[in-house]
C-alpha positions as CSV (number, residue, x, y, z in Angstrom):
1,M,0.0,0.0,0.0
2,T,1.4,3.4,-0.9
3,A,1.9,6.0,1.8
4,R,-0.9,8.2,0.3
5,R,-3.4,5.3,0.4
6,A,-2.4,4.4,3.9
7,N,-3.0,8.0,5.0
8,L,-6.4,8.0,3.3
9,A,-7.4,4.8,5.0
10,T,-6.3,6.2,8.4
11,I,-8.4,9.3,7.9
12,L,-11.5,7.3,6.8
13,V,-11.3,5.0,9.8
14,L,-10.7,7.9,12.2
15,L,-13.7,9.9,10.9
16,S,-16.1,6.9,10.8
17,A,-15.1,5.4,14.2
18,T,-14.4,8.4,16.4
19,A,-15.8,11.6,14.9
20,F,-19.3,10.3,15.3
21,A,-19.2,8.0,18.3
22,A,-22.9,7.6,19.1
23,P,-23.8,5.1,21.8
24,P,-24.8,1.6,20.5
25,S,-28.2,1.8,22.1
26,V,-29.2,5.0,20.2
27,P,-32.2,4.1,17.9
28,T,-32.3,5.1,14.3
29,P,-34.2,8.4,14.1
30,D,-37.4,9.0,12.2
31,L,-36.7,12.2,10.2
32,S,-40.3,13.4,9.5
33,G,-41.9,16.1,11.6
34,A,-39.7,17.8,14.2
35,T,-37.6,17.1,17.3
36,V,-38.5,18.8,20.6
37,I,-35.5,19.3,22.8
38,C,-35.9,19.6,26.6
39,Y,-33.4,21.5,28.7
40,H,-33.6,22.2,32.5
41,I,-30.6,24.0,34.0
42,V,-27.7,25.8,32.1
43,E,-24.6,26.4,34.2
44,G,-26.5,26.6,37.5
45,P,-26.3,24.8,40.8
46,S,-25.6,21.1,40.7
47,A,-28.6,19.0,39.9
48,P,-28.7,15.2,39.2
49,R,-28.4,14.7,35.5
50,M,-30.4,17.8,34.5
51,L,-27.5,20.2,34.4
52,I,-25.7,21.2,31.2
53,S,-22.7,23.5,31.1
54,R,-22.7,26.9,29.5
55,S,-20.1,25.9,26.9
56,A,-22.1,22.7,25.9
57,F,-25.3,24.7,25.6
58,R,-23.6,27.3,23.3
59,Q,-22.2,24.5,21.2
60,H,-25.7,23.1,20.7
61,L,-27.0,26.5,19.6
62,Q,-24.0,27.1,17.3
63,Y,-24.6,23.7,15.7
64,L,-28.3,24.3,15.2
65,E,-27.6,27.8,13.8
66,M,-24.8,27.0,11.5
67,T,-25.6,23.5,10.0
68,G,-29.0,23.8,8.5
69,Y,-31.4,23.3,11.3
70,N,-34.6,25.4,11.7
71,V,-35.8,26.3,15.2
72,I,-39.6,26.8,15.2
73,P,-42.2,27.7,17.8
74,L,-44.0,24.9,19.6
75,Q,-47.3,26.4,18.4
76,H,-46.2,25.7,14.8
77,L,-45.5,22.1,15.6
78,Y,-48.9,21.7,17.3
79,E,-50.6,23.2,14.2
80,Y,-48.7,20.8,12.0
81,V,-49.7,17.8,14.2
82,M,-53.3,18.8,14.0
83,G,-53.3,19.3,10.2
84,K,-53.7,23.1,10.5
85,R,-50.2,23.8,9.1
86,A,-49.3,22.3,5.7
87,S,-45.6,21.8,6.3
88,L,-42.6,22.4,8.5
89,P,-39.2,23.6,7.4
90,K,-36.5,20.9,6.9
91,N,-34.6,19.8,10.0
92,A,-37.2,21.4,12.3
93,V,-36.4,21.7,16.0
94,V,-38.4,23.0,19.0
95,L,-36.5,24.2,22.1
96,T,-38.1,23.9,25.6
97,F,-37.0,24.5,29.2
98,D,-38.7,22.9,32.1
99,D,-39.4,23.9,35.7
100,G,-38.6,27.6,36.0
101,W,-34.9,27.9,36.9
102,R,-33.2,31.2,37.0
103,S,-30.6,30.1,34.4
104,T,-33.4,30.1,31.8
105,Y,-33.4,33.8,32.2
106,T,-29.7,34.5,32.9
107,E,-28.1,32.0,30.5
108,A,-30.6,30.7,27.9
109,F,-32.7,33.8,27.2
110,P,-29.8,36.1,26.1
111,E,-28.3,33.4,23.8
112,L,-31.6,32.5,22.2
113,Q,-32.6,36.1,21.7
114,K,-29.3,36.9,20.1
115,R,-30.0,34.1,17.5
116,K,-33.7,34.9,17.3
117,F,-34.6,31.4,18.3
118,P,-38.1,30.9,19.6
119,F,-38.5,28.8,22.7
120,T,-41.0,27.6,25.3
121,V,-40.6,27.6,29.1
122,F,-42.7,25.2,31.1
123,V,-43.1,26.7,34.6
124,Y,-44.6,25.3,37.8
125,P,-45.7,28.4,39.7
126,K,-44.9,27.0,43.2
127,I,-41.1,27.4,42.4
128,I,-41.3,31.1,41.5
129,G,-39.4,33.3,44.0
130,Q,-38.9,30.4,46.4
131,T,-35.2,30.0,45.9
132,A,-32.3,32.2,44.6
133,N,-32.0,29.7,41.8
134,A,-35.6,30.1,40.6
135,L,-37.2,32.6,38.2
136,T,-39.1,35.6,39.5
137,W,-42.5,36.7,38.2
138,K,-40.7,39.9,36.9
139,Q,-38.3,37.8,34.8
140,I,-41.1,35.6,33.5
141,R,-43.1,38.7,32.5
142,E,-40.0,40.2,30.8
143,M,-39.4,37.0,28.8
144,S,-43.1,36.8,27.9
145,D,-43.2,40.4,26.7
146,A,-40.2,39.7,24.5
147,G,-42.1,36.8,22.8
148,V,-41.0,33.8,24.9
149,D,-43.7,31.2,25.1
150,I,-44.6,30.6,28.8
151,Q,-46.6,27.4,29.4
152,S,-47.5,25.1,32.3
153,H,-45.6,22.4,34.2
154,S,-48.5,21.8,36.7
155,L,-48.8,23.9,39.9
156,S,-46.3,22.2,42.2
157,H,-44.5,19.6,40.0
158,P,-45.8,16.4,41.6
159,Y,-46.3,13.0,39.9
160,L,-49.8,13.4,38.5
161,T,-50.9,9.9,37.6
162,R,-53.5,8.1,39.7
163,R,-51.2,5.2,40.5
164,R,-48.8,7.5,42.4
165,H,-51.5,8.6,44.8
166,G,-53.0,5.5,46.5
167,S,-54.2,7.4,49.5
168,F,-56.7,9.3,47.4
169,N,-60.1,7.9,46.5
170,D,-61.2,8.5,42.9
171,T,-63.1,11.7,43.8
172,E,-60.2,13.1,45.8
173,Y,-57.7,12.4,43.1
174,A,-59.9,14.0,40.4
175,L,-60.3,17.2,42.5
176,W,-56.6,17.3,43.3
177,V,-55.3,16.8,39.8
178,Q,-57.7,19.4,38.4
179,H,-56.4,21.9,40.9
180,E,-52.8,21.2,39.9
181,L,-53.7,21.7,36.2
182,V,-56.2,24.5,36.4
183,E,-54.6,26.7,39.0
184,S,-51.2,26.6,37.2
185,K,-52.9,27.7,34.0
186,R,-54.8,30.4,35.8
187,L,-51.7,31.9,37.5
188,L,-49.5,31.9,34.4
189,E,-52.2,33.5,32.3
190,K,-52.8,36.1,35.0
191,E,-49.1,37.0,35.2
192,T,-48.3,37.0,31.4
193,G,-51.7,38.1,30.0
194,K,-51.4,35.3,27.4
195,T,-53.3,32.1,26.9
196,V,-51.7,28.9,28.3
197,S,-52.5,25.9,26.0
198,F,-49.7,23.5,26.6
199,L,-48.5,21.3,29.5
200,A,-45.3,19.4,30.1
201,Y,-46.0,16.4,32.4
202,P,-43.8,16.6,35.5
203,Y,-41.2,13.8,35.4
204,G,-42.7,12.8,32.1
205,D,-45.3,10.8,34.1
206,Y,-48.6,10.3,32.4
207,D,-51.3,7.7,31.6
208,E,-54.7,7.6,29.8
209,K,-56.6,8.9,32.8
210,L,-54.3,11.9,33.1
211,T,-54.4,12.8,29.4
212,K,-58.2,13.0,29.7
213,A,-57.9,15.2,32.8
214,V,-55.4,17.5,30.9
215,A,-57.9,18.0,28.1
216,Q,-60.7,18.7,30.6
217,A,-58.6,21.4,32.2
218,G,-58.4,23.3,29.0
219,Y,-55.0,22.2,27.5
220,S,-54.7,21.6,23.8
221,A,-51.5,19.6,24.0
222,A,-49.1,18.0,26.4
223,L,-45.4,16.9,26.2
224,T,-43.8,13.8,27.6
225,C,-40.2,12.7,28.1
226,D,-40.6,9.8,25.7
227,F,-37.9,9.9,23.0
228,G,-38.9,10.4,19.4
229,R,-39.9,12.9,16.8
230,V,-43.3,14.5,16.7
231,R,-45.1,14.0,13.3
232,R,-48.3,14.9,11.6
233,G,-51.1,12.9,13.3
234,S,-49.2,12.3,16.6
235,D,-51.4,12.4,19.7
236,P,-51.2,16.0,20.8
237,L,-51.5,14.9,24.5
238,R,-48.5,12.6,24.1
239,M,-46.0,14.7,22.2
240,R,-42.5,13.3,22.5
241,R,-39.3,15.1,23.5
242,F,-35.5,14.6,23.5
243,V,-34.3,15.3,27.1
244,I,-30.8,16.7,27.6
245,D,-28.9,15.6,30.6
246,D,-25.3,15.7,31.8
247,R,-24.5,12.3,30.2
248,M,-25.2,13.6,26.7
249,D,-22.0,14.1,24.7
250,F,-22.0,16.2,21.5
251,A,-21.9,13.2,19.2
252,A,-25.0,11.7,20.8
253,F,-26.7,15.1,20.6
254,R,-26.2,15.2,16.8
255,H,-27.3,11.6,16.3
256,Y,-30.5,12.1,18.3
257,L,-31.3,15.0,16.0
258,G,-31.2,12.7,13.0
259,A,-27.6,12.8,11.6
260,T,-25.9,9.6,10.5
261,P,-22.2,9.1,9.8
262,M,-20.6,10.4,6.6
263,Q,-17.1,9.5,5.4
264,L,-14.6,12.0,4.3
265,A,-11.3,11.7,2.4
266,D,-8.3,14.0,1.7
267,V,-9.1,16.1,4.9
268,T,-6.9,19.2,5.2
269,P,-5.7,19.8,7.8
270,A,-5.7,16.3,9.2
271,P,-7.8,15.6,12.3
272,T,-6.2,16.5,15.7
273,K,-2.8,17.3,14.1
274,P,-1.5,20.8,14.9
275,L,-1.9,23.3,12.1
276,D,1.0,25.2,10.8
277,A,0.9,28.9,11.5
278,G,-0.8,30.7,8.6
279,V,-3.1,27.9,7.4
280,T,-6.2,29.5,6.0
281,V,-8.0,26.7,4.1
282,I,-10.0,23.8,5.5
283,S,-11.0,21.2,2.9
284,A,-12.3,17.7,2.4
285,K,-13.6,15.4,-0.2
286,I,-16.9,13.4,0.1
287,P,-16.4,9.9,-1.5
288,G,-20.1,9.3,-1.8
289,Y,-21.0,12.7,-3.1
290,Q,-23.1,11.3,-6.0
291,Q,-25.7,10.2,-3.4
292,L,-26.2,13.6,-1.9
293,D,-28.5,16.5,-2.8
294,P,-25.9,19.1,-4.0
295,K,-28.0,21.9,-2.5
296,S,-28.0,20.3,0.9
297,V,-24.2,20.0,1.3
298,G,-22.5,22.5,3.7
299,M,-19.5,23.1,5.9
300,A,-19.0,25.1,9.1
301,L,-16.4,25.8,11.8
302,L,-18.7,25.8,14.9
303,S,-16.5,27.7,17.3
304,L,-16.5,30.8,15.2
305,G,-20.1,31.5,16.2
306,S,-21.1,32.7,12.8
307,A,-21.0,31.2,9.3
308,I,-18.3,32.0,6.8
309,P,-18.5,31.2,3.1
310,Y,-17.6,27.8,1.7
311,T,-17.4,26.4,-1.8
312,Y,-18.7,23.0,-2.9
313,D,-18.0,21.3,-6.2
314,P,-20.8,18.8,-6.9
315,R,-18.8,17.3,-9.8
316,S,-16.0,16.1,-7.5
317,G,-17.4,16.2,-4.0
318,S,-14.8,18.6,-2.9
319,I,-15.7,21.2,-0.2
320,T,-13.5,24.1,1.0
321,L,-13.8,26.8,3.6
322,V,-11.4,29.7,3.6
323,L,-10.8,31.4,6.9
324,R,-9.2,34.7,5.8
325,D,-10.3,37.4,8.3
326,A,-11.8,34.9,10.6
327,L,-8.3,34.0,11.8
328,D,-8.2,37.1,13.9
329,S,-11.1,35.9,16.1
330,M,-9.9,32.3,16.5
331,K,-8.4,32.5,20.0
332,A,-9.2,28.9,21.2
333,R,-6.8,26.1,20.4
334,Y,-9.4,23.5,19.3
335,H,-12.1,24.2,16.7
336,R,-14.7,21.7,15.4
337,A,-15.4,21.4,11.7
338,V,-18.6,19.9,10.4
339,V,-19.6,18.7,6.9
340,W,-23.2,17.7,6.2
341,G,-25.6,16.8,3.5
342,T,-28.9,15.0,2.7
343,D,-29.0,11.5,1.1
344,M,-31.3,11.8,-1.9
345,K,-32.5,8.2,-1.7
346,T,-33.4,8.0,2.0
347,G,-33.8,11.7,2.9
348,K,-31.6,11.3,5.9
349,R,-29.0,13.8,7.0
350,V,-25.4,12.6,6.9
351,E,-22.6,14.3,8.7
352,A,-18.9,14.2,9.6
353,S,-17.0,16.1,12.3
354,W,-13.4,16.5,13.3
355,L,-11.3,18.7,15.6
356,L,-8.7,21.2,14.3
357,K,-5.8,22.0,16.6
358,F,-4.5,25.5,16.2
359,P,-1.1,26.6,17.4
360,T,-0.9,28.4,20.7
361,P,-0.7,32.1,20.0
362,P,2.5,33.8,21.2
363,A,2.2,35.8,24.4
364,P,2.1,39.5,23.8
365,P,5.4,41.3,24.6
366,A,5.5,42.9,28.0
367,P,5.3,46.7,27.9
368,P,8.6,48.5,28.4
369,A,9.2,49.7,32.0
370,T,8.8,53.4,32.5
371,T,10.2,55.4,35.4
372,T,9.9,59.0,36.5
373,P,13.1,61.1,37.0
374,A,12.6,60.8,40.8
375,A,12.2,57.1,40.6
376,A,15.2,56.7,38.4
377,S,17.3,58.6,40.9
378,T,16.2,56.4,43.7
379,A,16.7,53.3,41.7
380,A,20.4,54.1,41.4
381,H,20.8,53.5,45.1
382,V,18.1,51.1,46.0
383,T,17.4,47.6,44.7
384,V,13.6,46.9,44.4
385,A,12.3,43.3,44.2
386,A,9.6,42.7,41.6
387,H,6.3,41.6,43.2
388,G,4.3,38.7,41.7
389,G,0.9,39.4,43.3
390,T,-2.2,40.9,41.8
391,Q,-4.5,43.5,43.2
392,K,-8.1,42.4,43.7
């Protein structure tokens, strides 16, 4: 085997085996309809499994923004499910946040507003103002006035199904569950001045009796924690969601959204190898380019935070991204490149990703020391030790 073929084989193995390392238990996604994503806490106090770091959250948003996904309002998805909306954009995603944590306002709200991404917050009113880590009504009203969709997560976030409340008789249970559903709806509508039509089941816990109670309480739709996409004709009271937790790595996140592995060849620069200073071109070749819709093929460097132009040749499968002025803003050492497209036969999204390692920028030179005439005179007779501390 020639050295060039050996290098090509190495790159293909690396990209197919490690750049898209989804867990073996992940199911093959259904690509029709839309995926609803459920977050809880972003860079907040520690919480079992429900915490995601600020950097991971921003990486998710950069990926959605730059690689061909379309973030849509939950209302649009509901209308599509009910047959009131003819279609959804390709790669449709709905963003939701559960409970009412302060980080929804301090961390998520600014990032989503900056990108003009619509999102829904499912709030249970009993949490509001009860802890420093919870939202306040003022923050909820501010988000609502800015167009954020505020919906219900019950009144106090209990398990709502009948089997969880054996001490109640049927009448007591019916009255209790209606209070949890109706009072939450009433309070949220009072504070926001807007209709509350959707519920997220606390803990994702629901059954047939509860779905009927939800409809009787005036809700049009309810969301579960069951994995899967929401499609036309789905039960509006059992809409599925993809729940993010602290075990979710970036490869699994992309796979759950519907991407399957793509192979690349002739990758430049090679994955994980340090780049030479002054490198401005990132390129690759797609061996199976004939199977892809040429209009669907794209390339991005996620860490830049904004898209830069790329060129794709559908006659050869070559794709190239030229950094140029973007080099000035690349302060991090590692940057993730993504190439994607749509398989014309299956309609599935295919994708490859690899890390680029940039050289460590040289430290700026220390400013020259300056002395006043008086200090210079003193320095001739006194030796002064340099201090290493910093002033707080």
